[in-house]
C-alpha positions as CSV (number, residue, x, y, z in Angstrom):
1,M,0.0,0.2,0.1
2,R,1.4,3.5,-1.0
3,D,1.7,6.3,1.5
4,E,-0.9,8.7,1.3
5,L,-1.0,12.6,1.7
6,A,-3.1,14.2,4.4
7,R,-6.2,15.8,3.5
8,R,-5.9,18.8,5.1
9,L,-7.1,21.7,2.4
10,G,-10.6,23.0,2.6
11,T,-12.2,25.1,-0.2
12,T,-11.0,28.4,0.7
13,D,-7.5,26.7,0.9
14,A,-8.0,25.2,-2.6
15,V,-9.2,28.7,-3.8
16,V,-6.7,30.5,-2.5
17,V,-3.8,27.9,-4.1
18,G,-6.0,28.5,-7.5
19,L,-5.9,32.4,-7.2
20,S,-2.2,32.6,-6.4
21,A,-1.3,30.3,-9.3
22,M,-3.9,32.4,-11.7
23,I,-3.5,35.7,-10.7
24,G,0.4,35.8,-10.5
25,A,2.7,38.1,-12.4
26,G,1.5,37.5,-15.9
27,V,-1.4,40.1,-15.0
28,F,0.9,42.6,-14.6
29,A,2.8,41.9,-18.0
30,A,0.6,39.7,-20.1
31,F,-1.5,42.5,-21.5
32,A,0.9,44.8,-23.0
33,P,2.2,41.6,-25.9
34,A,-1.5,40.6,-26.1
35,A,-2.8,44.2,-26.9
36,A,0.5,44.2,-29.5
37,A,-0.9,41.4,-31.3
38,A,-4.9,42.1,-31.2
39,H,-4.6,45.8,-30.8
40,G,-8.6,47.1,-30.4
41,W,-9.8,43.5,-30.3
42,L,-8.0,42.7,-27.2
43,L,-11.4,42.3,-25.4
44,L,-12.3,39.6,-28.0
45,S,-8.8,38.0,-27.5
46,L,-9.8,38.0,-23.5
47,A,-13.0,36.2,-24.2
48,L,-11.5,33.9,-26.3
49,A,-8.9,33.0,-23.4
50,A,-11.8,32.9,-21.2
51,V,-13.5,30.3,-23.1
52,V,-10.7,28.2,-23.3
53,A,-9.8,28.4,-19.7
54,Y,-13.6,27.4,-19.0
55,C,-13.6,24.1,-21.0
56,N,-9.9,23.4,-19.8
57,A,-11.1,24.0,-16.0
58,T,-14.6,21.8,-16.8
59,S,-12.6,19.0,-17.7
60,S,-10.3,19.2,-15.1
61,A,-12.8,19.7,-12.3
62,R,-15.0,16.6,-13.6
63,L,-11.9,14.3,-13.8
64,A,-10.7,15.8,-10.2
65,A,-13.8,14.7,-8.8
66,V,-13.6,10.8,-9.7
67,H,-9.7,10.7,-9.5
68,P,-8.9,12.7,-6.5
69,E,-5.1,12.0,-6.6
70,S,-2.0,14.0,-6.7
71,G,-0.7,14.4,-10.1
72,G,-3.5,16.3,-12.1
73,T,-3.5,15.4,-16.0
74,Y,-0.9,12.8,-15.5
75,V,-3.2,10.8,-13.7
76,Y,-6.2,11.3,-15.7
77,G,-4.3,10.5,-19.0
78,R,-2.8,7.1,-17.2
79,R,-6.5,6.3,-16.4
80,R,-8.6,7.2,-19.2
81,L,-6.4,7.4,-22.0
82,G,-3.4,5.1,-21.4
83,P,-0.1,5.3,-19.9
84,L,1.9,7.0,-22.8
85,W,-0.7,10.0,-22.6
86,G,-0.5,10.3,-19.2
87,Y,3.5,10.3,-19.3
88,L,3.4,12.9,-22.1
89,A,1.2,15.3,-20.0
90,G,3.4,14.6,-16.9
91,W,6.7,14.9,-18.6
92,G,5.6,18.2,-20.4
93,F,4.5,19.8,-17.1
94,T,7.1,18.7,-15.1
95,V,9.7,20.1,-17.3
96,G,8.2,23.0,-18.6
97,K,6.7,24.1,-15.4
98,T,10.1,23.8,-13.7
99,A,11.8,26.2,-16.2
100,S,8.8,28.2,-15.4
101,C,9.6,28.0,-11.7
102,A,13.0,29.5,-12.4
103,A,12.0,32.2,-14.8
104,M,9.2,33.3,-11.9
105,A,12.0,33.3,-9.3
106,L,14.0,35.6,-11.8
107,T,11.1,37.7,-12.3
108,F,10.6,38.4,-8.5
109,A,14.2,39.0,-8.1
110,A,14.1,41.5,-10.7
111,Y,11.6,43.8,-9.0
112,V,13.2,43.8,-5.4
113,A,16.8,43.4,-6.2
114,P,17.8,44.4,-9.6
115,G,21.4,43.5,-10.7
116,H,21.1,40.6,-8.0
117,E,18.5,38.5,-9.6
118,R,20.4,35.5,-9.7
119,P,21.1,35.0,-5.8
120,V,18.0,36.3,-4.7
121,A,16.0,34.1,-7.1
122,V,18.0,31.1,-5.5
123,A,17.3,32.3,-1.9
124,A,13.5,32.7,-3.0
125,V,13.3,29.0,-4.2
126,A,15.1,27.5,-1.1
127,A,13.1,29.5,1.3
128,L,9.8,28.4,-0.5
129,T,11.0,25.0,-0.8
130,L,11.6,25.0,3.0
131,L,8.3,26.1,3.8
132,N,6.4,23.3,1.6
133,L,8.8,20.8,3.5
134,F,6.9,21.6,6.6
135,G,3.0,21.0,5.4
136,V,0.7,22.3,2.5
137,Q,-1.5,24.4,5.1
138,R,1.4,26.4,5.9
139,S,2.0,27.1,2.1
140,A,-1.8,27.8,1.6
141,G,-1.6,30.6,4.5
142,L,1.2,32.1,2.9
143,A,-0.7,31.9,-0.2
144,R,-3.6,33.8,1.5
145,V,-1.6,36.5,2.2
146,I,-0.3,37.3,-0.9
147,V,-3.5,37.0,-2.4
148,T,-5.1,39.5,-0.3
149,F,-2.2,41.8,-1.1
150,V,-2.4,41.3,-4.9
151,L,-5.9,41.7,-5.1
152,A,-6.0,44.6,-3.0
153,V,-3.4,46.3,-5.5
154,L,-5.4,45.4,-8.7
155,A,-8.4,46.9,-7.3
156,A,-6.5,50.1,-6.4
157,V,-5.3,49.7,-10.6
158,I,-9.3,49.0,-11.7
159,V,-10.5,52.0,-10.1
160,A,-7.8,54.4,-11.3
161,G,-7.8,53.1,-14.3
162,L,-11.9,53.2,-14.8
163,F,-12.5,56.0,-12.6
164,G,-9.1,58.2,-12.9
165,D,-8.2,61.2,-15.5
166,D,-11.3,62.6,-17.4
167,R,-9.0,63.0,-20.2
168,V,-9.4,59.3,-21.2
169,S,-12.4,57.4,-22.6
170,F,-13.3,54.6,-24.3
171,G,-12.9,55.7,-28.0
172,W,-10.6,53.2,-29.2
173,F,-12.5,50.2,-29.6
174,A,-12.6,47.4,-32.0
175,N,-10.7,47.8,-35.9
176,T,-9.6,51.0,-35.1
177,P,-6.4,51.7,-37.5
178,Y,-2.8,51.4,-36.4
179,P,0.4,51.4,-37.7
180,G,0.9,47.5,-37.6
181,G,-1.5,47.2,-40.2
182,A,-5.3,45.2,-40.2
183,V,-5.8,43.1,-37.0
184,T,-6.5,39.4,-38.3
185,A,-7.7,36.3,-37.0
186,W,-4.7,35.1,-36.5
187,D,-3.3,37.7,-34.4
188,V,-6.6,37.7,-31.9
189,L,-5.8,33.9,-31.4
190,Q,-2.2,34.4,-30.6
191,A,-3.1,37.6,-27.9
192,G,-5.9,34.6,-26.6
193,G,-3.0,32.6,-26.3
194,L,-1.0,35.0,-24.4
195,L,-3.7,36.0,-22.2
196,F,-4.4,32.2,-21.4
197,F,-1.4,31.1,-20.3
198,A,-1.7,34.3,-17.5
199,F,-4.4,32.1,-15.8
200,A,-3.9,28.7,-16.6
201,G,-3.1,27.8,-13.0
202,Y,-6.4,26.3,-11.8
203,A,-4.4,22.8,-12.6
204,R,-2.4,23.6,-9.2
205,I,-6.1,23.0,-7.6
206,A,-6.5,19.6,-9.3
207,T,-2.5,18.6,-8.6
208,L,-3.0,19.0,-5.0
209,G,-6.4,16.3,-5.5
210,E,-5.0,14.1,-2.6
211,E,-4.5,16.7,0.3
212,V,-8.2,18.4,-0.3
213,R,-11.0,17.2,2.2
214,D,-14.0,15.9,0.2
215,P,-12.5,16.2,-3.1
216,A,-15.5,15.5,-5.3
217,R,-17.3,18.2,-3.9
218,T,-14.4,20.6,-3.2
219,I,-12.0,20.4,-6.1
220,P,-15.0,21.3,-8.8
221,R,-16.4,24.0,-6.5
222,A,-13.0,25.7,-5.7
223,I,-11.8,25.8,-9.4
224,G,-14.9,27.2,-10.6
225,I,-14.8,29.9,-7.8
226,A,-10.9,30.8,-8.6
227,L,-11.6,30.9,-12.3
228,G,-14.9,33.0,-11.9
229,V,-12.9,35.4,-9.6
230,T,-9.9,35.4,-11.9
231,L,-12.1,36.1,-14.7
232,V,-14.0,39.1,-13.6
233,V,-10.5,40.7,-12.1
234,Y,-8.9,40.4,-15.8
235,L,-11.7,42.0,-17.7
236,L,-11.6,45.0,-15.3
237,V,-7.7,45.2,-15.4
238,A,-8.3,45.2,-19.5
239,L,-10.9,47.8,-19.4
240,A,-8.8,49.8,-17.1
241,A,-5.7,49.6,-18.9
242,L,-7.4,50.2,-22.3
243,R,-9.2,53.4,-21.1
244,A,-5.9,54.7,-19.7
245,L,-3.5,53.8,-22.3
246,K,-5.3,53.0,-25.2
247,P,-4.1,49.7,-27.4
248,E,-1.2,52.0,-28.8
249,L,0.4,52.9,-25.5
250,L,-0.5,49.5,-23.8
251,A,1.2,47.3,-26.5
252,R,4.5,49.1,-26.1
253,S,4.7,49.7,-22.1
254,T,7.0,47.5,-20.3
255,A,5.1,47.8,-16.9
256,P,1.4,48.3,-18.2
257,L,-0.3,48.6,-14.7
258,A,2.0,51.0,-13.6
259,D,1.9,53.0,-16.7
260,V,-2.4,52.6,-15.9
261,V,-2.1,54.5,-12.7
262,R,0.7,57.1,-14.0
263,E,-1.7,58.0,-16.8
264,A,-4.9,58.2,-14.7
265,G,-3.4,60.7,-12.4
266,A,-2.5,58.7,-9.4
267,G,1.3,58.1,-10.2
268,W,1.9,57.8,-6.4
269,L,0.2,54.1,-6.6
270,A,3.1,53.0,-9.4
271,P,5.7,51.6,-6.6
272,V,2.8,50.1,-4.7
273,V,1.6,48.2,-8.3
274,Q,5.7,47.3,-8.7
275,A,5.4,45.7,-5.2
276,G,2.3,44.1,-6.0
277,A,4.1,42.5,-9.1
278,A,6.7,41.4,-7.0
279,V,4.4,39.8,-4.4
280,A,2.5,38.1,-7.2
281,A,5.6,36.5,-8.9
282,L,6.3,34.9,-5.4
283,G,2.9,33.5,-5.1
284,A,2.9,31.8,-8.4
285,L,6.3,30.4,-7.7
286,L,4.9,29.0,-4.2
287,A,2.0,27.6,-6.4
288,L,4.3,26.2,-9.1
289,L,6.3,24.6,-6.7
290,L,3.6,22.6,-5.0
291,G,2.1,21.4,-8.5
292,V,5.1,20.4,-10.0
293,S,6.4,18.4,-6.9
294,R,2.9,16.5,-6.5
295,T,3.0,15.6,-10.5
296,V,6.5,14.6,-9.5
297,L,5.3,12.5,-6.7
298,A,2.5,11.0,-9.3
299,M,4.9,9.7,-11.7
300,A,7.7,8.1,-9.3
301,R,4.6,6.1,-7.7
302,E,4.0,4.8,-11.4
303,R,8.0,4.5,-11.9
304,D,7.8,7.3,-14.4
305,L,10.3,8.8,-12.5
306,P,12.7,7.2,-10.1
307,G,10.6,5.2,-7.2
308,V,12.6,7.1,-4.5
309,L,10.5,10.2,-5.0
310,A,7.5,8.4,-4.2
311,A,8.1,8.9,-0.2
312,V,5.7,10.7,1.8
313,D,6.8,11.8,5.2
314,P,5.1,10.1,8.1
315,V,4.8,13.1,10.1
316,R,4.2,16.2,8.0
317,Q,2.6,13.6,5.5
318,V,4.0,15.8,2.7
319,P,6.1,14.3,-0.5
320,R,9.3,15.7,0.9
321,R,11.7,14.2,-1.7
322,A,9.8,15.2,-4.4
323,E,9.6,18.7,-3.0
324,A,13.4,18.7,-2.3
325,A,14.1,17.3,-5.9
326,V,12.1,20.1,-7.6
327,G,13.7,22.9,-5.4
328,V,17.2,21.6,-6.2
329,A,16.3,21.1,-9.9
330,V,14.9,24.5,-10.1
331,I,18.2,26.1,-8.5
332,V,20.2,24.4,-10.9
333,L,18.6,25.6,-13.4
334,L,19.0,29.3,-12.3
335,L,23.0,28.9,-11.8
336,V,23.2,27.5,-15.2
337,A,20.9,29.3,-17.4
338,D,19.1,32.6,-18.0
339,L,15.3,31.2,-18.9
340,R,13.4,34.5,-18.7
341,E,13.5,34.0,-22.5
342,A,14.0,30.6,-23.0
343,I,11.0,28.7,-21.9
344,G,8.9,29.0,-25.0
345,F,8.3,25.3,-24.9
346,S,6.6,25.6,-21.4
347,S,3.6,27.5,-23.1
348,F,3.4,25.0,-25.4
349,G,3.7,22.3,-22.8
350,V,0.6,23.7,-21.0
351,L,-1.8,23.5,-24.1
352,V,-0.6,19.9,-25.0
353,Y,-1.4,19.3,-21.3
354,Y,-4.8,20.6,-21.1
355,G,-5.5,19.1,-24.5
356,I,-5.0,15.6,-22.7
357,A,-7.0,16.9,-19.9
358,N,-10.1,17.6,-22.6
359,A,-9.3,14.2,-24.1
360,S,-9.6,12.4,-21.2
361,A,-12.8,14.4,-20.2
362,L,-14.3,12.6,-23.3
363,T,-14.2,9.4,-21.4
364,L,-16.2,9.9,-18.6
365,G,-19.7,8.6,-18.4
366,R,-22.8,10.0,-17.3
367,D,-22.7,8.1,-14.0
368,E,-19.1,9.9,-13.6
369,G,-20.4,13.2,-13.8
370,A,-19.2,13.6,-17.7
371,P,-19.5,17.4,-18.4
372,P,-21.6,18.4,-22.0
373,R,-19.5,16.5,-24.8
374,A,-19.2,20.2,-26.5
375,V,-17.3,21.4,-23.6
376,P,-14.3,19.1,-23.8
377,V,-14.3,18.9,-27.7
378,L,-14.2,22.6,-27.8
379,G,-11.5,22.8,-25.3
380,L,-9.5,20.0,-27.2
381,V,-9.5,22.2,-30.8
382,L,-9.2,25.5,-28.9
383,C,-5.8,24.0,-27.2
384,L,-4.2,22.8,-30.3
385,T,-5.4,25.7,-32.3
386,L,-3.5,28.4,-29.9
387,A,-0.5,25.9,-29.6
388,A,-0.4,26.3,-33.4
389,T,-0.2,30.1,-33.2
390,L,2.7,30.2,-30.9
391,P,5.8,31.6,-32.4
392,T,7.7,29.2,-34.3
393,A,10.6,28.6,-32.1
394,S,8.3,27.8,-29.2
395,V,6.4,25.5,-31.3
396,L,9.9,23.8,-32.4
397,A,11.2,24.0,-28.8
398,G,8.1,22.4,-27.5
399,L,8.3,19.6,-30.2
400,A,11.7,18.9,-29.2
401,V,11.0,18.5,-25.4
402,F,8.4,16.2,-26.3
403,A,10.6,14.2,-28.3
404,V,13.1,13.9,-25.7
405,G,10.7,12.7,-23.5
406,L,9.1,10.0,-25.6
407,A,12.3,8.7,-26.4
408,I,13.0,8.3,-22.8
409,Y,9.5,6.6,-22.5
410,L,10.5,4.0,-25.4
411,V,13.9,3.4,-24.0
412,R,12.6,2.5,-20.2
413,R,10.0,0.3,-21.6
414,R,11.9,-1.8,-24.1
415,P,12.4,-5.3,-22.7
416,L,15.9,-6.3,-22.1
417,R,17.3,-9.0,-24.5
418,R,18.5,-12.2,-22.9
419,L,22.0,-13.3,-23.6
420,P,22.2,-16.6,-25.2
């Protein structure tokens, strides 16, 4: 019998973990590149991202209720589609999100200690890994503090952007001319992909399925609440940014939400917004470390990763070896590479991960709480479509990462030839 994790998280804890992952540093930066692609059609791109998120979240929630184990889509893929599909989901998530952890740590360090990013990033990863080793409840407690602060900062941005300087208005809407030429459907799709990645963290709730009380009820409810709050916040932030900056200025901004408060006549809020971005990056890093370590635990249990990582601490009832391994891997990446511009494959991996989740949901029966068939079908199609719109370098990097993972899978399962 395998060691089980303790079920200590309630609905509020699960919602907070999801929010800390979704309302991370992405909300402070994602709208600028999305506006550069979609221009006046930014809200349409946001709506597209919301549809993709809804489909993926619904599929993940229904699957988590049936399979309340650590590992998320890795587990669902194995149970519903077969070991290979589960492995590919787990491989893409683990490799891609380990790199994302390093990038998020560097983002946090860039805000709090410019010029000393690498040592500060290493210290942040070490500190959060140590916190996780002492139990998921302590991690959830810190996430609650982080989410509260970040939401307060975003509320200030929204109020300033929507009700600030009377000189700004919504006279920009839709297909207004701009130097880049007419907006195409491809541009809208690409912007939708960028915005989707900024709030795709509801999977963190599902990966913690083994640590949630009454998972069949709690997980779907927590995912729905977290996603709903995030969508409302993102819509209001988008409206505030477009009113204050217009698409042209928003597309060129390197710190769009700080520019929103400056343009709205509340420049004194800019340092607070910068602090909010740093804290949001820390919250996203915390949620990422939790999610990756639980996926590593699930893969180790099935021997897709070394079995030694499947151990659960008998006192704290947390996967200490998996958590420590993830922390060490992230620190090693921080020491040997600058991943802020080299993790395009992570975005590709996220879409493949959720594509497998939607495909898995298609196998659910009515007695298992299957969602309407159109939901996972639409989610699967949109995941593949958005993956295709990513920059070519990101697609090629993603395919290369999955090719390496597939090669490892086939070699590990090749039967040994008997000696004559």
